[in-house]
NULUM-232273 format. One record per residue (C-alpha): residue in three letters; x, y, z. Coordinates in Angstrom, 1 decimal, padded with zeros to 4 digits, always signed. Each point is the difference from the previous one (the first is absolute). Layout:
! NULUM-232273
{rec ALA {X Y Z}}
...
***
This chain:
! NULUM-232273
{rec MET {-035.2 +141.4 -096.0}}
{rec ALA {-003.5 -000.6 -001.5}}
{rec ASN {-000.3 -003.3 -001.8}}
{rec HIS {-001.9 +001.3 -002.8}}
{rec ILE {+000.8 +003.1 -002.8}}
{rec PHE {-002.0 +001.7 -002.5}}
{rec SER {+001.9 -000.6 -003.0}}
{rec PHE {+003.5 -001.0 -001.3}}
{rec GLY {+001.6 -000.2 -003.6}}
{rec LEU {+003.2 -001.7 -001.3}}
{rec GLY {+001.1 +001.7 -003.1}}
{rec ILE {+002.8 +001.6 -002.1}}
{rec GLY {+000.9 +003.5 +000.5}}
{rec THR {+001.8 +002.9 -001.9}}
{rec GLN {+002.1 +002.7 +001.8}}
{rec ASN {+001.5 +003.4 -001.0}}
{rec LYS {+003.7 +000.7 +000.5}}
{rec GLU {-000.9 +001.2 +003.7}}
{rec GLY {-001.5 -003.4 +000.9}}
{rec GLU {-003.7 +001.4 -000.1}}
{rec TRP {-002.7 -002.3 -001.2}}
{rec LEU {-001.3 +001.1 -003.6}}
{rec GLU {-002.4 -002.8 -000.1}}
{rec VAL {-000.6 -003.6 +001.3}}
{rec PHE {-001.8 -002.8 -002.1}}
{rec TYR {-001.8 -002.5 +002.5}}
{rec PRO {-001.3 -003.0 -002.6}}
{rec THR {-002.2 -001.4 +002.8}}
{rec PRO {-000.7 +002.2 +002.9}}
{rec VAL {-001.7 -001.3 +002.8}}
{rec ILE {-002.9 +001.4 +002.4}}
{rec ASN {-000.7 -001.1 +003.5}}
{rec PRO {+002.5 -003.3 -000.1}}
{rec GLU {-000.7 -002.8 +001.9}}
{rec THR {+002.0 -000.4 +003.8}}
{rec ASP {+002.2 -002.7 -001.4}}
{rec THR {+001.1 +002.1 -003.1}}
{rec PHE {+000.5 +003.1 +002.3}}
{rec ASN {+002.3 -002.4 +002.4}}
{rec ALA {+002.0 -001.0 -002.8}}
{rec LEU {+000.8 +003.6 -000.8}}
{rec ASN {+000.8 +001.0 +003.4}}
{rec GLU {+002.1 -003.3 +000.6}}
{rec SER {+002.0 -000.1 -003.3}}
{rec THR {+000.8 +004.0 -000.8}}
{rec ASN {+001.1 +002.9 +002.0}}
{rec TYR {-003.3 +001.4 +000.4}}
{rec LYS {-000.4 +001.8 +003.4}}
{rec GLY {-003.6 +000.9 +000.1}}
{rec GLY {-002.2 +002.9 -001.1}}
{rec ASN {+000.2 +001.2 -004.0}}
{rec GLU {+003.3 -000.9 -001.3}}
{rec THR {+001.8 -000.4 -003.3}}
{rec LEU {+002.8 -002.2 -000.3}}
{rec ILE {+002.3 -001.0 -002.6}}
{rec LEU {+000.6 -003.9 -000.1}}
{rec ASP {+003.2 -001.7 -001.1}}
{rec GLU {+000.3 -003.7 -001.3}}
{rec SER {+000.4 -001.5 +003.6}}
{rec ASP {-003.0 +001.8 +001.2}}
{rec LEU {-001.9 -001.1 -003.0}}
{rec ASN {+001.0 -003.7 +000.8}}
{rec ARG {-001.1 +000.2 +003.6}}
{rec LEU {-003.4 +001.7 -001.0}}
{rec HIS {-000.6 -002.6 -003.0}}
{rec MET {+000.3 -002.8 +002.7}}
{rec ALA {-002.0 +001.8 +002.5}}
{rec LEU {-002.7 +000.6 -002.3}}
{rec LEU {-000.1 -003.7 -001.2}}
{rec LYS {-000.3 -001.1 +003.6}}
{rec ALA {-002.9 +002.6 +000.3}}
{rec GLY {-001.9 -001.2 -002.7}}
{rec ASN {+000.2 +002.9 -002.3}}
{rec ILE {+001.2 -001.5 -003.2}}
{rec GLN {-000.4 +003.2 -002.2}}
{rec GLN {+002.0 +002.2 +001.9}}
{rec ALA {+002.6 -002.8 +000.7}}
{rec GLU {+000.6 -000.5 -003.6}}
{rec LEU {+000.4 +003.8 -000.6}}
{rec ALA {+002.5 +000.3 +002.7}}
{rec SER {+001.9 -002.9 -001.7}}
{rec ARG {-000.3 +001.6 -003.3}}
{rec LEU {+001.1 +003.5 +001.1}}
{rec LYS {+003.5 -001.3 +000.7}}
{rec ALA {+001.0 +000.3 -003.4}}
{rec SER {-001.0 +003.8 -000.2}}
{rec THR {+002.8 +002.2 -000.7}}
{rec GLN {-002.0 +003.1 +001.2}}
{rec PRO {-000.7 +000.5 +003.8}}
{rec VAL {-002.8 -002.4 +001.3}}
{rec VAL {-002.1 +001.7 +002.4}}
{rec LEU {-002.3 -001.0 +003.1}}
{rec CYS {-002.4 +002.5 +001.0}}
{rec VAL {-002.2 -000.8 +003.2}}
{rec LEU {-002.9 +002.2 +000.9}}
{rec ALA {-001.0 -001.0 +003.6}}
{rec GLU {-002.8 +002.4 -000.1}}
{rec ASP {-001.8 +002.2 -002.6}}
{rec SER {+001.4 +003.1 +000.7}}
{rec ALA {+001.4 +003.1 -002.5}}
{rec PRO {+002.9 -001.3 -002.0}}
{rec THR {+003.5 +001.3 +001.1}}
{rec ASN {+002.0 -000.8 -003.1}}
{rec PRO {-000.3 -000.9 -003.7}}
{rec ALA {+000.0 -003.6 +000.7}}
{rec ASP {-002.9 +000.2 +002.3}}
{rec ALA {-002.0 +002.0 -002.4}}
{rec TYR {+000.6 -002.3 -002.9}}
{rec LEU {-001.1 -003.1 +002.1}}
{rec LYS {-003.2 +001.9 +000.9}}
{rec LEU {-000.6 +001.1 -003.9}}
{rec GLN {+000.5 -003.6 -001.0}}
{rec LEU {-002.5 -001.6 +002.7}}
{rec ILE {-002.7 +002.4 -001.5}}
{rec SER {+001.0 -000.7 -003.7}}
{rec HIS {+000.1 -003.9 +000.9}}
{rec ARG {-003.7 +000.5 +001.4}}
{rec LEU {+001.3 -000.9 +003.6}}
{rec VAL {-001.6 +003.2 +001.1}}
{rec LYS {-002.3 +002.4 -001.4}}
{rec PRO {+000.6 +003.6 -000.7}}
{rec HIS {+000.1 +002.0 +003.5}}
{rec GLY {+000.6 -003.4 +001.6}}
{rec THR {+003.5 +000.7 +000.8}}
{rec ASP {+001.7 +003.1 +001.8}}
{rec LEU {+001.8 +001.9 -002.8}}
{rec SER {+000.3 +003.3 +001.9}}
{rec GLY {+003.2 +001.9 -001.1}}
{rec MET {+001.0 -002.5 -002.6}}
{rec PHE {+000.1 +002.5 -002.7}}
{rec GLY {+002.8 +001.8 +001.7}}
{rec LEU {+002.2 -003.3 +000.6}}
{rec LEU {+000.2 -000.9 -003.8}}
{rec ILE {+002.8 +001.0 -001.9}}
{rec ASN {-000.7 +001.5 -003.4}}
{rec THR {+001.3 -002.7 -002.5}}
{rec ALA {+000.8 -000.2 -003.7}}
{rec TRP {-001.7 -003.5 -001.2}}
{rec THR {+002.2 -000.8 -002.8}}
{rec SER {+000.8 -003.1 -002.3}}
{rec GLU {+002.9 -000.6 +002.6}}
{rec GLY {-002.3 -000.1 +002.9}}
{rec PRO {-000.7 +002.7 +002.6}}
{rec ILE {+002.7 +003.0 +000.3}}
{rec ASP {-000.1 +002.6 +002.4}}
{rec VAL {-000.7 +003.1 -002.1}}
{rec ARG {+003.1 +001.7 +001.8}}
{rec GLU {+002.2 -002.8 -001.3}}
{rec LEU {-001.7 -000.2 -003.6}}
{rec ALA {+002.4 +002.3 -001.9}}
{rec ASP {+002.7 -001.7 +001.0}}
{rec ARG {-001.2 -003.3 -000.9}}
{rec GLN {-001.0 +001.0 -003.2}}
{rec LEU {+003.3 +001.5 -000.9}}
{rec ASN {+001.6 -003.3 +000.8}}
{rec ALA {-002.4 -002.0 -002.0}}
{rec ARG {+000.6 +002.2 -003.0}}
{rec MET {+003.9 -000.5 +000.5}}
{rec ASP {-000.7 -003.8 -000.1}}
{rec GLY {-002.1 +000.6 -003.4}}
{rec LYS {-003.2 -000.5 +001.9}}
{rec THR {-003.2 +002.3 +000.7}}
{rec ILE {-002.0 -000.2 +003.1}}
{rec GLU {-003.7 +000.6 -000.9}}
{rec VAL {-001.9 +002.0 +002.7}}
{rec PHE {-003.6 -001.2 +000.1}}
{rec SER {-001.2 +002.4 +002.9}}
{rec VAL {+001.5 +001.9 +002.5}}
{rec ASP {-002.5 -000.5 +003.2}}
{rec LYS {+000.0 -001.1 +003.8}}
{rec PHE {-002.5 -002.7 -001.2}}
{rec PRO {+001.0 -002.7 -002.7}}
{rec LYS {-002.7 -001.9 -002.2}}
{rec MET {-002.0 -002.5 +002.1}}
{rec VAL {+000.5 -002.9 -002.7}}
{rec ASN {+003.9 +000.4 +000.6}}
{rec PHE {-000.6 -001.5 +003.5}}
{rec VAL {-003.5 -001.9 -000.3}}
{rec VAL {-002.6 -001.0 -002.4}}
{rec PRO {-003.1 -000.9 +001.8}}
{rec THR {-002.3 -002.9 -001.4}}
{rec GLY {-002.9 +001.0 -002.2}}
{rec ILE {+001.0 +003.5 -001.4}}
{rec ARG {+000.7 +001.7 -003.3}}
{rec VAL {+002.1 +003.2 -000.3}}
{rec GLY {+000.2 +001.8 -003.2}}
{rec ASP {+003.2 +002.2 +001.1}}
{rec ALA {+002.0 -001.3 +003.0}}
{rec ALA {+001.5 +003.5 +000.4}}
{rec ARG {-003.2 +001.3 +001.5}}
{rec ILE {-000.4 -002.6 +002.9}}
{rec ARG {+002.2 +001.2 +002.6}}
{rec LEU {+001.1 -002.4 +002.7}}
{rec GLY {-002.4 -000.2 +002.9}}
{rec ALA {-002.8 +000.0 -002.1}}
{rec HIS {-002.7 -002.7 +000.7}}
{rec LEU {-001.7 -001.7 -003.0}}
{rec GLY {-002.7 -002.1 +000.7}}
{rec GLU {-000.6 -003.2 -001.8}}
{rec GLY {-001.7 +000.6 -003.5}}
{rec THR {+001.1 +003.6 +000.0}}
{rec THR {+001.2 +001.3 -003.5}}
{rec VAL {+002.0 +003.2 -000.1}}
{rec MET {-000.1 +001.5 -003.6}}
{rec HIS {+003.0 +002.0 -001.6}}
{rec GLU {-001.2 +003.4 +001.6}}
{rec GLY {-001.2 -001.4 +003.2}}
{rec PHE {+002.1 +000.9 +003.2}}
{rec VAL {+000.3 -001.7 +003.2}}
{rec ASN {+002.0 +001.8 +003.0}}
{rec PHE {+001.6 -001.6 +003.2}}
{rec ASN {-002.5 -001.0 +002.8}}
{rec ALA {-003.0 +000.2 -002.4}}
{rec GLY {-001.5 -002.0 -002.5}}
{rec THR {-002.8 -002.8 -000.6}}
{rec LEU {-001.6 -002.6 +002.2}}
{rec GLY {-001.5 -002.2 -002.6}}
{rec THR {-001.0 +000.0 -003.8}}
{rec SER {+000.5 +003.4 -001.5}}
{rec MET {+000.5 +001.7 -003.2}}
{rec VAL {+002.4 +003.0 +000.5}}
{rec GLU {+000.7 +002.5 -002.7}}
{rec GLY {+000.3 +003.0 +002.4}}
{rec ARG {+002.1 +001.2 +002.8}}
{rec ILE {-000.1 -001.7 +003.6}}
{rec SER {+001.8 +002.3 +001.9}}
{rec ALA {+002.1 -000.8 +003.3}}
{rec GLY {-002.4 -001.1 +002.7}}
{rec VAL {-002.8 -000.7 -002.1}}
{rec VAL {-001.9 -003.5 +000.3}}
{rec VAL {-002.4 -001.0 -002.9}}
{rec GLY {-002.5 -002.8 +001.1}}
{rec ASN {-001.0 -003.2 -002.1}}
{rec GLY {-001.4 +000.3 -003.3}}
{rec SER {+000.6 +003.7 -000.4}}
{rec ASP {+001.0 +001.8 -003.2}}
{rec LEU {+002.1 +003.0 -000.4}}
{rec GLY {-000.4 +001.6 -003.4}}
{rec GLY {+002.6 +001.3 -002.2}}
{rec GLY {+001.8 +003.2 +001.4}}
{rec CYS {-001.9 +000.0 +003.0}}
{rec SER {+001.6 +001.1 +003.4}}
{rec THR {-000.3 -001.0 +003.6}}
{rec MET {+001.2 +002.8 +002.2}}
{rec GLY {+003.1 -001.5 +002.4}}
{rec THR {-000.1 -000.2 +003.7}}
{rec LEU {+003.7 +000.6 +000.1}}
{rec SER {+000.2 +003.7 +000.6}}
{rec GLY {-002.7 +000.1 +002.7}}
{rec GLY {-001.9 +003.1 +000.7}}
{rec GLY {-003.2 -001.6 +000.9}}
{rec ASN {-001.7 -003.0 +001.7}}
{rec ILE {-001.7 -001.1 -002.9}}
{rec VAL {+001.3 -003.6 -001.2}}
{rec ILE {-000.2 -000.2 -003.7}}
{rec ALA {-001.4 -003.5 -000.9}}
{rec VAL {-002.0 -001.6 -002.8}}
{rec GLY {-002.5 -002.6 +001.1}}
{rec ASN {-001.2 -003.2 -001.8}}
{rec GLU {-001.5 +000.3 -003.6}}
{rec CYS {+000.5 +003.4 -000.8}}
{rec LEU {+001.0 +001.8 -003.1}}
{rec ILE {+002.0 +003.1 -000.3}}
{rec GLY {-000.3 +001.4 -003.4}}
{rec ALA {+002.6 +001.0 -002.4}}
{rec ASN {+001.7 +003.3 +001.1}}
{rec ALA {-002.0 +000.1 +003.3}}
{rec GLY {+001.4 +000.3 +003.3}}
{rec ILE {-000.8 -000.3 +003.7}}
{rec GLY {+001.3 +001.9 +002.9}}
{rec ILE {-002.5 -001.8 +002.4}}
{rec GLY {-000.5 -003.7 +000.8}}
{rec ILE {-002.9 -001.9 -001.8}}
{rec GLY {-002.0 -003.0 +001.4}}
{rec ASP {-001.2 -003.2 -002.1}}
{rec ARG {-001.6 +000.4 -003.3}}
{rec CYS {+000.6 +003.7 -000.7}}
{rec THR {+000.5 +001.7 -003.2}}
{rec VAL {+002.0 +003.1 -001.1}}
{rec GLU {-000.8 +001.3 -003.3}}
{rec SER {+002.8 +000.5 -002.5}}
{rec GLY {+001.7 +003.3 +000.2}}
{rec LEU {-001.4 +000.9 +003.7}}
{rec TYR {+002.6 +000.8 +002.5}}
{rec ILE {-001.4 +000.1 +003.5}}
{rec THR {+001.9 +001.6 +002.7}}
{rec ALA {-000.9 -000.1 +003.7}}
{rec GLY {-001.1 +003.6 -000.1}}
{rec SER {-002.1 -000.3 -003.2}}
{rec LYS {-003.8 +001.0 +000.5}}
{rec VAL {-002.2 -003.0 -001.1}}
{rec THR {-003.7 +000.3 -000.5}}
{rec VAL {-001.3 -003.3 +001.3}}
{rec LEU {-003.3 -001.4 -001.8}}
{rec ASP {-002.2 -002.7 +001.0}}
{rec GLU {-001.5 -002.9 -002.2}}
{rec ASN {-002.4 +002.6 -001.5}}
{rec ASN {+002.7 +002.6 -000.8}}
{rec GLU {-001.3 +002.4 +002.8}}
{rec VAL {+002.6 +001.8 +001.9}}
{rec VAL {+000.7 -001.3 +003.4}}
{rec THR {+002.8 +002.4 +001.0}}
{rec VAL {+003.0 +001.6 -001.1}}
{rec VAL {+003.3 -001.1 +002.1}}
{rec LYS {+003.7 +000.0 -000.5}}
{rec ALA {+001.3 -003.2 -001.6}}
{rec ARG {+001.7 -001.0 +003.1}}
{rec GLU {-003.2 -000.7 +001.7}}
{rec LEU {-000.8 -002.7 -002.5}}
{rec SER {+003.4 -001.7 +000.5}}
{rec GLY {-000.1 -003.5 +000.4}}
{rec GLN {-003.9 -000.6 -000.9}}
{rec SER {-001.0 -002.7 -002.3}}
{rec ASP {-002.4 +000.0 -003.2}}
{rec LEU {+000.7 +003.5 -001.0}}
{rec LEU {+000.3 +001.3 -003.5}}
{rec PHE {+001.7 +003.2 -000.6}}
{rec ARG {-000.5 +002.1 -003.0}}
{rec ARG {+000.2 +003.5 -001.3}}
{rec ASN {-003.1 +001.6 -001.3}}
{rec SER {+000.9 +000.9 -003.7}}
{rec ALA {-002.5 +003.0 +000.2}}
{rec THR {+001.0 +001.8 +003.1}}
{rec GLY {+003.6 -001.5 +000.9}}
{rec THR {-001.4 -001.0 +003.6}}
{rec ILE {+001.6 -003.3 +001.2}}
{rec GLU {-003.0 -002.2 +001.1}}
{rec CYS {+000.1 -003.3 +001.9}}
{rec LYS {-002.9 -002.4 -000.9}}
{rec THR {-001.1 -003.0 +002.2}}
{rec ASN {-002.6 -002.6 +000.0}}
{rec LYS {-000.8 +001.0 +003.6}}
{rec SER {-003.1 +001.8 +000.9}}
{rec ALA {+000.3 +003.7 +001.2}}
{rec ILE {-000.9 -001.2 +003.7}}
{rec ALA {+002.4 -003.0 -000.1}}
{rec LEU {+002.8 +002.3 -001.6}}
{rec ASN {-000.2 +002.7 +002.8}}
{rec SER {+000.1 -002.5 +002.5}}
{rec ALA {+003.4 -001.3 -001.4}}
{rec LEU {+001.4 +003.4 -000.4}}
{rec HIS {-000.9 +000.8 +003.8}}
{rec ALA {+001.4 -003.3 +001.0}}
{rec ASN {+003.6 +001.2 -000.9}}
***
């Protein structure tokens, strides 16, 4: 057995009546733990190797607490001790390697690694994750398998209570699991678990951030960051703007926003943009959009499909109000711009 692992998390889980995991909360997940910590897990639990999810009882937690103390990992030792008081199942999820998740407990650990900023979007394998997660009612009584919701609601009514349903989704709110430092969020329901919000990010009430996506630094988000889209430091997304997600596939263009970019209100991109780019308000650029490229003297350099400009920096995308043509203006000369285009 290898003496190192990719990640592990100690947490509290919720199961449905069939014993399937609806969700697992890992308060302090660990990435690339030290060898002594791994040895503590290996020696004090029934962990057999590989990627494995275990349910720990009080005696397991006692042994784990002592082993972690001996290993010098005070934070995880204290967590193991505290979890002995839990009335819900206590979970140890160990990921020996960063491979595709095989159950919801694996998936929830990986999503929380992203939201804790321990890995960046696209920094862990989430292949097939969506099919593993169980559609869940997120309620005032906690997560409930949607197939069991009606019965739970009836029982509550019979006791003179009501169960408020906040959403029915495979993903919960991020802030119910982790609130990263240095952020502001106007409407918590619009940030899914697995979002990555960089230090200094503000998401206004109409902003939205999907899983495996988000910001890497200071950003103002008033638009939509779709699944898989990463926004660089210092970039702003105006009200109602949109980034085309990478979840559905169908192409090899990575939709990303570089540093110090501005996507105007009600604009959108279906291509990646580099650093210091601006997209005019109301302009949606798809990969197949025909774009007239202008140099610093407003001379036409070429007409290309927008995908040929994907990922390039220092571009201004606008629509000619007289002709309706999509134009791309750059501060580069015609020769320099042609060279950049042919390089791609």
